[in-house]
KOLPA-34747 format. One record per atom (N, C-alpha, C, O): residue number from 0; residue in three letters; atom name; z, x, y. Coordinates in steps of 0.001 Angstrom, whole numbers, m for minus. Each point is the difference from the previous one (the first is absolute). Layout:
N
{NUM,ala,CA,{Z,X,Y}}
...
% end
This chain:
107
{0,unk,N,{142051,345685,195843}}
{0,unk,CA,{723,m58,m1542}}
{0,unk,C,{1022,m1085,24}}
{0,unk,O,{629,m78,m1056}}
{1,unk,N,{m358,m619,1805}}
{1,unk,CA,{692,m1149,m583}}
{1,unk,C,{m1123,m1101,m266}}
{1,unk,O,{417,m1082,m413}}
{2,unk,N,{m1306,1175,533}}
{2,unk,CA,{m1010,m1039,m309}}
{2,unk,C,{m512,119,m2193}}
{2,unk,O,{m260,m791,m907}}
{3,unk,N,{375,2106,1074}}
{3,unk,CA,{m310,358,m1559}}
{3,unk,C,{1096,m278,m483}}
{3,unk,O,{m88,m828,m907}}
{4,unk,N,{1457,1296,1209}}
{4,unk,CA,{1134,m473,m555}}
{4,unk,C,{m101,m1176,m87}}
{4,unk,O,{m31,m361,m1177}}
{5,unk,N,{m75,m881,2296}}
{5,unk,CA,{620,m1474,m444}}
{5,unk,C,{m1612,m146,m647}}
{5,unk,O,{m191,m1213,m78}}
{6,unk,N,{m608,1688,m242}}
{6,unk,CA,{m1354,93,m978}}
{6,unk,C,{699,m513,m1402}}
{6,unk,O,{288,m1063,m550}}
{7,unk,N,{m187,2593,296}}
{7,unk,CA,{1105,503,m1500}}
{7,unk,C,{1048,m533,m346}}
{7,unk,O,{245,196,m1190}}
{8,unk,N,{636,m912,1829}}
{8,unk,CA,{872,m898,m295}}
{8,unk,C,{m466,m1198,m737}}
{8,unk,O,{404,m616,m986}}
{9,unk,N,{m1155,530,1609}}
{9,unk,CA,{m745,m2063,277}}
{9,unk,C,{m545,316,m1179}}
{9,unk,O,{495,m638,m930}}
{10,unk,N,{m1665,1688,518}}
{10,unk,CA,{m341,353,m1543}}
{10,unk,C,{733,m69,m1328}}
{10,unk,O,{m265,m624,m1028}}
{11,unk,N,{1431,1581,1395}}
{11,unk,CA,{994,m102,m1024}}
{11,unk,C,{195,m1283,m145}}
{11,unk,O,{m378,m534,m1043}}
{12,unk,N,{1047,m268,2123}}
{12,unk,CA,{528,m1217,m720}}
{12,unk,C,{m898,m1350,m725}}
{12,unk,O,{410,m868,m770}}
{13,unk,N,{m2157,1144,1512}}
{13,unk,CA,{m630,m409,m815}}
{13,unk,C,{m417,m96,m1484}}
{13,unk,O,{m323,m946,m718}}
{14,unk,N,{453,2309,522}}
{14,unk,CA,{m71,606,m1561}}
{14,unk,C,{844,m219,m564}}
{14,unk,O,{m134,m195,m1208}}
{15,unk,N,{1751,104,1990}}
{15,unk,CA,{718,123,m936}}
{15,unk,C,{267,m1729,m156}}
{15,unk,O,{622,m422,m975}}
{16,unk,N,{m1197,m584,2113}}
{16,unk,CA,{446,m1198,m669}}
{16,unk,C,{m1204,m953,m1205}}
{16,unk,O,{23,m1167,m393}}
{17,unk,N,{m1014,2366,98}}
{17,unk,CA,{m946,m697,m524}}
{17,unk,C,{12,731,m1264}}
{17,unk,O,{m930,797,m126}}
{18,unk,N,{1697,m872,m765}}
{18,unk,CA,{354,838,m1195}}
{18,unk,C,{m1359,m544,m1068}}
{18,unk,O,{m650,m941,456}}
{19,unk,N,{333,1345,m1454}}
{19,unk,CA,{m923,m34,m1529}}
{19,unk,C,{771,m999,m838}}
{19,unk,O,{976,208,m720}}
{20,unk,N,{m1696,m1472,996}}
{20,unk,CA,{812,m684,m1241}}
{20,unk,C,{190,400,m1313}}
{20,unk,O,{m1051,507,m394}}
{21,unk,N,{2004,m498,m565}}
{21,unk,CA,{229,256,m635}}
{21,unk,C,{1007,m1057,m1222}}
{21,unk,O,{1185,m285,178}}
{22,unk,N,{m2054,m165,m1422}}
{22,unk,CA,{888,m1005,m409}}
{22,unk,C,{1224,418,m658}}
{22,unk,O,{694,m834,m581}}
{23,unk,N,{m352,2151,629}}
{23,unk,CA,{1427,237,m287}}
{23,unk,C,{986,42,756}}
{23,unk,O,{1139,m289,m365}}
{24,unk,N,{m1470,672,1569}}
{24,unk,CA,{349,m242,1306}}
{24,unk,C,{661,m1040,550}}
{24,unk,O,{1216,m159,108}}
{25,unk,N,{m2559,m895,404}}
{25,unk,CA,{449,m1241,m325}}
{25,unk,C,{864,m707,m564}}
{25,unk,O,{740,m708,683}}
{26,unk,N,{m631,751,m2248}}
{26,unk,CA,{789,m606,m777}}
{26,unk,C,{1626,813,145}}
{26,unk,O,{961,m728,m248}}
{27,unk,N,{m715,1949,574}}
{27,unk,CA,{1442,299,84}}
{27,unk,C,{m14,509,1068}}
{27,unk,O,{655,1029,m165}}
{28,unk,N,{m1151,m1087,1734}}
{28,unk,CA,{384,233,1356}}
{28,unk,C,{m116,m1499,572}}
{28,unk,O,{222,95,1207}}
{29,unk,N,{m383,m963,m1424}}
{29,unk,CA,{m16,m1207,459}}
{29,unk,C,{86,m186,1805}}
{29,unk,O,{m609,m773,740}}
{30,unk,N,{1781,1988,m400}}
{30,unk,CA,{87,145,1582}}
{30,unk,C,{m652,921,790}}
{30,unk,O,{383,320,1125}}
{31,unk,N,{m1720,274,m1889}}
{31,unk,CA,{m845,679,403}}
{31,unk,C,{m1467,m556,21}}
{31,unk,O,{m825,412,815}}
{32,unk,N,{608,m1152,m1541}}
{32,unk,CA,{m772,m1240,m187}}
{32,unk,C,{m1067,m42,1567}}
{32,unk,O,{m1216,183,62}}
{33,unk,N,{1766,m357,582}}
{33,unk,CA,{m384,34,1354}}
{33,unk,C,{m1133,675,418}}
{33,unk,O,{m1109,m401,355}}
{34,unk,N,{1780,1908,m507}}
{34,unk,CA,{m1078,1075,7}}
{34,unk,C,{m1333,175,m793}}
{34,unk,O,{m922,815,36}}
{35,unk,N,{1205,m1895,m745}}
{35,unk,CA,{m1077,403,m1202}}
{35,unk,C,{m1608,m1520,182}}
{35,unk,O,{m1186,44,m327}}
{36,unk,N,{2049,m1156,992}}
{36,unk,CA,{m174,m1196,m118}}
{36,unk,C,{m1465,m385,460}}
{36,unk,O,{m611,m1031,m277}}
{37,unk,N,{5,2582,1387}}
{37,unk,CA,{m1455,m116,195}}
{37,unk,C,{m1098,488,m628}}
{37,unk,O,{m1146,m393,m219}}
{38,unk,N,{1929,1544,m59}}
{38,unk,CA,{m844,701,m1084}}
{38,unk,C,{m430,m848,m1432}}
{38,unk,O,{m1032,m52,m670}}
{39,unk,N,{2131,m464,589}}
{39,unk,CA,{m62,m971,m1325}}
{39,unk,C,{m1266,m877,323}}
{39,unk,O,{m972,218,m723}}
{40,unk,N,{794,m1472,2000}}
{40,unk,CA,{m676,m647,375}}
{40,unk,C,{m1549,652,96}}
{40,unk,O,{m945,m787,69}}
{41,unk,N,{698,2247,m65}}
{41,unk,CA,{m1054,554,788}}
{41,unk,C,{m532,372,m1441}}
{41,unk,O,{m1169,m271,m273}}
{42,unk,N,{1772,722,m415}}
{42,unk,CA,{m367,558,m1256}}
{42,unk,C,{m455,m657,m1407}}
{42,unk,O,{m684,535,m872}}
{43,unk,N,{1433,m2277,880}}
{43,unk,CA,{m225,m320,m980}}
{43,unk,C,{m608,m1449,779}}
{43,unk,O,{372,m377,1111}}
{44,unk,N,{m1378,m316,m1965}}
{44,unk,CA,{m568,m1366,584}}
{44,unk,C,{703,m1165,m682}}
{44,unk,O,{m532,m652,m898}}
{45,unk,N,{2017,377,1472}}
{45,unk,CA,{680,m824,m453}}
{45,unk,C,{m223,m1586,m190}}
{45,unk,O,{485,m786,m814}}
{46,unk,N,{m1646,563,2150}}
{46,unk,CA,{53,m1487,233}}
{46,unk,C,{m1168,m143,m1526}}
{46,unk,O,{m1077,596,14}}
{47,unk,N,{1540,m1513,m1308}}
{47,unk,CA,{m1144,m221,m455}}
{47,unk,C,{404,338,m1618}}
{47,unk,O,{m745,m285,m937}}
{48,unk,N,{2435,1131,746}}
{48,unk,CA,{507,319,m1087}}
{48,unk,C,{942,m928,m332}}
{48,unk,O,{918,m363,736}}
{49,unk,N,{m1253,m214,m2394}}
{49,unk,CA,{1156,m943,23}}
{49,unk,C,{1358,221,80}}
{49,unk,O,{269,933,757}}
{50,unk,N,{810,m1536,m1342}}
{50,unk,CA,{1322,530,231}}
{50,unk,C,{722,533,m1150}}
{50,unk,O,{1201,175,205}}
{51,unk,N,{m1715,181,m1572}}
{51,unk,CA,{128,774,m803}}
{51,unk,C,{m469,1482,669}}
{51,unk,O,{668,1011,m218}}
{52,unk,N,{m1463,m994,765}}
{52,unk,CA,{m753,1618,705}}
{52,unk,C,{900,312,1195}}
{52,unk,O,{87,1210,207}}
{53,unk,N,{616,m1997,649}}
{53,unk,CA,{813,128,962}}
{53,unk,C,{1042,477,m608}}
{53,unk,O,{300,1130,385}}
{54,unk,N,{466,m1641,m1318}}
{54,unk,CA,{895,133,m947}}
{54,unk,C,{403,1612,m635}}
{54,unk,O,{1022,660,m190}}
{55,unk,N,{m2545,m500,1}}
{55,unk,CA,{m307,1424,m851}}
{55,unk,C,{m237,665,702}}
{55,unk,O,{m422,1013,m557}}
{56,unk,N,{424,m870,2139}}
{56,unk,CA,{77,631,904}}
{56,unk,C,{935,336,652}}
{56,unk,O,{317,1189,27}}
{57,unk,N,{195,m1882,487}}
{57,unk,CA,{1497,m24,725}}
{57,unk,C,{1081,m635,m473}}
{57,unk,O,{936,m359,715}}
{58,unk,N,{m1011,176,m2027}}
{58,unk,CA,{1427,m809,m295}}
{58,unk,C,{m148,m1542,447}}
{58,unk,O,{m821,m607,689}}
{59,unk,N,{2516,87,m1710}}
{59,unk,CA,{102,m1479,817}}
{59,unk,C,{507,m14,1237}}
{59,unk,O,{976,693,290}}
{60,unk,N,{m1746,m1696,808}}
{60,unk,CA,{774,23,1187}}
{60,unk,C,{1514,m441,m261}}
{60,unk,O,{539,m525,m974}}
{61,unk,N,{m153,862,1980}}
{61,unk,CA,{1458,m98,178}}
{61,unk,C,{m34,m1904,627}}
{61,unk,O,{1031,m649,m176}}
{62,unk,N,{m2099,44,770}}
{62,unk,CA,{348,m1839,m327}}
{62,unk,C,{m1546,m226,m220}}
{62,unk,O,{m965,633,430}}
{63,unk,N,{1050,m1778,m1266}}
{63,unk,CA,{m1014,m798,m97}}
{63,unk,C,{m221,m716,372}}
{63,unk,O,{1157,135,397}}
{64,unk,N,{m1654,m1327,168}}
{64,unk,CA,{m380,m1314,1225}}
{64,unk,C,{m1074,m778,m1273}}
{64,unk,O,{m1083,419,m408}}
{65,unk,N,{1751,m1530,38}}
{65,unk,CA,{m1090,m571,m901}}
{65,unk,C,{m973,m766,883}}
{65,unk,O,{m1220,m15,m168}}
{66,unk,N,{1924,m655,1183}}
{66,unk,CA,{m583,m1211,781}}
{66,unk,C,{m341,362,1421}}
{66,unk,O,{625,974,420}}
{67,unk,N,{m1812,m1760,751}}
{67,unk,CA,{m1027,m612,m1140}}
{67,unk,C,{m589,986,m1306}}
{67,unk,O,{171,m258,m1192}}
{68,unk,N,{m789,1256,1658}}
{68,unk,CA,{m833,1319,m735}}
{68,unk,C,{1174,1092,m463}}
{68,unk,O,{878,353,787}}
{69,unk,N,{m938,m17,m1725}}
{69,unk,CA,{640,1256,m240}}
{69,unk,C,{m214,1344,1002}}
{69,unk,O,{m1050,488,417}}
{70,unk,N,{2307,m122,m215}}
{70,unk,CA,{333,1205,957}}
{70,unk,C,{1047,1173,m536}}
{70,unk,O,{1186,9,m332}}
{71,unk,N,{m2004,751,401}}
{71,unk,CA,{957,1140,m719}}
{71,unk,C,{984,713,1417}}
{71,unk,O,{m344,m260,1154}}
{72,unk,N,{1389,1029,m1406}}
{72,unk,CA,{183,115,1780}}
{72,unk,C,{1279,1223,m1191}}
{72,unk,O,{892,m173,m830}}
{73,unk,N,{m1858,1733,1728}}
{73,unk,CA,{490,1402,15}}
{73,unk,C,{1110,408,1191}}
{73,unk,O,{m310,m340,1141}}
{74,unk,N,{1444,970,m1307}}
{74,unk,CA,{902,188,591}}
{74,unk,C,{m567,1598,512}}
{74,unk,O,{97,687,m1017}}
{75,unk,N,{m504,m37,1863}}
{75,unk,CA,{m526,1101,712}}
{75,unk,C,{916,1227,486}}
{75,unk,O,{m213,1208,m94}}
{76,unk,N,{1294,m1901,640}}
{76,unk,CA,{999,1019,398}}
{76,unk,C,{591,m847,1606}}
{76,unk,O,{m164,m1201,217}}
{77,unk,N,{834,2153,719}}
{77,unk,CA,{72,m512,1086}}
{77,unk,C,{m960,556,1553}}
{77,unk,O,{m405,1160,79}}
{78,unk,N,{228,m1903,732}}
{78,unk,CA,{m619,1051,690}}
{78,unk,C,{75,m548,1633}}
{78,unk,O,{906,m799,237}}
{79,unk,N,{m1724,1151,787}}
{79,unk,CA,{723,393,1238}}
{79,unk,C,{936,1678,385}}
{79,unk,O,{382,832,m823}}
{80,unk,N,{m230,m796,2467}}
{80,unk,CA,{809,1047,12}}
{80,unk,C,{1157,508,m585}}
{80,unk,O,{199,1131,m443}}
{81,unk,N,{608,m2182,495}}
{81,unk,CA,{1129,m380,m508}}
{81,unk,C,{103,m230,m1596}}
{81,unk,O,{1160,95,m403}}
{82,unk,N,{m2159,m388,m633}}
{82,unk,CA,{407,m445,m582}}
{82,unk,C,{198,m1770,m631}}
{82,unk,O,{208,m578,m1067}}
{83,unk,N,{m422,272,2455}}
{83,unk,CA,{705,m1521,m389}}
{83,unk,C,{m638,m750,m495}}
{83,unk,O,{775,m823,m487}}
{84,unk,N,{m2067,470,216}}
{84,unk,CA,{m1026,m1159,m445}}
{84,unk,C,{m218,209,m1202}}
{84,unk,O,{m2,1177,m360}}
{85,unk,N,{m196,m2016,m432}}
{85,unk,CA,{135,65,m1747}}
{85,unk,C,{m1862,m59,28}}
{85,unk,O,{m403,m739,897}}
{86,unk,N,{m538,1292,m1598}}
{86,unk,CA,{m1072,49,m435}}
{86,unk,C,{m617,m464,m1290}}
{86,unk,O,{551,292,m1061}}
{87,unk,N,{m1516,m907,1081}}
{87,unk,CA,{m442,m751,m1156}}
{87,unk,C,{m1389,m61,258}}
{87,unk,O,{m673,m173,1016}}
{88,unk,N,{417,369,m2263}}
{88,unk,CA,{m1443,m435,m761}}
{88,unk,C,{377,m1501,m596}}
{88,unk,O,{1038,m334,m571}}
{89,unk,N,{m2352,m567,922}}
{89,unk,CA,{m421,m1139,m296}}
{89,unk,C,{m1255,m191,m776}}
{89,unk,O,{m1050,227,602}}
{90,unk,N,{994,m605,m1830}}
{90,unk,CA,{m1283,m133,m634}}
{90,unk,C,{53,m1231,m435}}
{90,unk,O,{850,m567,m688}}
{91,unk,N,{m1951,156,1202}}
{91,unk,CA,{m376,m1666,m48}}
{91,unk,C,{m1552,m59,m904}}
{91,unk,O,{m1051,613,186}}
{92,unk,N,{1516,m1803,m1390}}
{92,unk,CA,{m1335,293,m1266}}
{92,unk,C,{m277,m1826,532}}
{92,unk,O,{575,m882,638}}
{93,unk,N,{m1777,1101,m1368}}
{93,unk,CA,{m658,m1348,m262}}
{93,unk,C,{180,m807,m836}}
{93,unk,O,{856,345,m815}}
{94,unk,N,{m1289,m1281,651}}
{94,unk,CA,{515,m1080,m1077}}
{94,unk,C,{m650,209,m1146}}
{94,unk,O,{22,m772,m958}}
{95,unk,N,{m882,2275,1043}}
{95,unk,CA,{m584,264,m1662}}
{95,unk,C,{1022,1628,m310}}
{95,unk,O,{m199,924,m789}}
{96,unk,N,{1251,m1154,1772}}
{96,unk,CA,{682,1671,m22}}
{96,unk,C,{m498,948,72}}
{96,unk,O,{469,1009,m527}}
{97,unk,N,{m1274,m1014,1014}}
{97,unk,CA,{m585,1436,807}}
{97,unk,C,{286,88,1512}}
{97,unk,O,{m65,m1046,645}}
{98,unk,N,{369,2171,m37}}
{98,unk,CA,{728,273,915}}
{98,unk,C,{m919,m299,1529}}
{98,unk,O,{m801,920,169}}
{99,unk,N,{743,m1897,870}}
{99,unk,CA,{m740,m376,637}}
{99,unk,C,{75,477,1312}}
{99,unk,O,{m914,m197,801}}
{100,unk,N,{2699,1272,m306}}
{100,unk,CA,{m354,417,1246}}
{100,unk,C,{1926,637,m520}}
{100,unk,O,{717,m255,m968}}
{101,unk,N,{m592,868,1837}}
{101,unk,CA,{1031,1045,m126}}
{101,unk,C,{180,478,1680}}
{101,unk,O,{m928,161,793}}
{102,unk,N,{2494,20,m499}}
{102,unk,CA,{642,m468,1627}}
{102,unk,C,{1095,1252,m18}}
{102,unk,O,{696,m97,m1010}}
{103,unk,N,{m384,1093,1723}}
{103,unk,CA,{1297,34,539}}
{103,unk,C,{626,m182,1004}}
{103,unk,O,{m527,320,1065}}
{104,unk,N,{2179,m1035,m1079}}
{104,unk,CA,{314,m693,191}}
{104,unk,C,{1440,875,515}}
{104,unk,O,{898,117,m833}}
{105,unk,N,{m711,483,2211}}
{105,unk,CA,{1220,823,622}}
{105,unk,C,{721,m1246,727}}
{105,unk,O,{m271,m538,1073}}
{106,unk,N,{1225,273,m1967}}
{106,unk,CA,{811,m1475,304}}
{106,unk,C,{1467,1023,1072}}
{106,unk,O,{938,m617,506}}
% end
């Protein structure tokens, strides 16, 4: 019985942490982006998108780094058991302005 309860608890936690990406929620509730980011990455083929397409999908980034290549940084909210670390989505563009790579940074 205890194993079933723990399994259900873990399943509920995983479901709660992987919410469906939606643009309105992303734009209006930045603190909840951490819950949507994995669905975003799995739902959309981000690599190859242009800067304009990314902005249309995610809005303007909180930070734009221009050198050596363009990088957009989106705030995802806090992470960790006590919410002590900040998580960021970093999008790295190539020299043609197309998304080359993305990573989630837990600082």
